[in-house]
C-alpha positions in Angstrom: 6.5 -10.4 -19.2 3.5 -8.3 -18.8 3.6 -5.1 -21.2 3.5 -1.3 -19.9 -1.1 -1.7 -20.6 -1.5 -4.9 -19.3 0.1 -3.5 -15.7 -1.5 0.0 -16.1 -5.0 -2.1 -16.7 -4.1 -4.1 -13.3 -3.5 -1.2 -11.6 -7.0 0.4 -12.6 -8.7 -2.9 -10.8 -6.7 -2.1 -7.5 -9.7 -2.1 -4.4 -7.8 -3.8 -1.5 -4.5 -3.7 0.6 -3.0 -6.2 2.8 0.6 -5.9 4.5 2.9 -7.6 7.1 5.5 -5.3 7.8 9.4 -6.2 9.9 12.1 -4.5 10.3 15.7 -6.3 10.2 16.9 -3.4 12.7 17.3 -4.5 16.4 15.7 -1.5 17.5 12.9 -1.8 14.5 9.0 -2.6 14.7 6.8 -5.2 13.2 3.0 -4.4 11.8 0.1 -5.9 10.1 -2.5 -3.8 8.3 -5.6 -3.9 5.7 -7.9 -1.1 4.2 -9.2 -0.1 1.2 -7.9 1.8 -2.0 -9.7 4.0 -5.0 -8.2 4.3 -7.9 -8.5 7.9 -10.2 -6.8 9.0 -13.4 -7.0 12.5 -13.2 -4.8 12.8 -16.5 -3.7 10.9 -19.3 -0.5 8.9 -17.8 -1.5 9.5 -14.4 -2.8 6.7 -11.7 -3.5 7.8 -8.4 -4.4 5.7 -5.3 -6.3 7.1 -2.0 -5.8 4.2 0.4 -7.5 4.2 3.7 -7.5 1.6 6.4 -6.0 0.4 9.7 -2.6 -1.2 10.9 -1.2 -2.3 14.3 2.3 -1.3 14.6 4.7 -2.6 17.5 7.8 -1.3 18.4 9.8 1.6 20.4 7.5 4.2 19.1 4.6 2.0 18.6 3.6 4.3 15.8 5.1 5.3 12.1 5.1 9.3 11.2 
């Protein structure tokens, strides 16, 4: 099992994201997306991820809120 320090170090290195989403509900939605991540540490013990990118979602509302 990784130590807290090892996980924290890996989180600092995050630069991108990709996801595939699927709802198991009969009225749910599906989607895919990708983007970039900017990581900052504004204070000791605090890590912030600023994400931006694109996603395509298909479902009853065709959007997430």
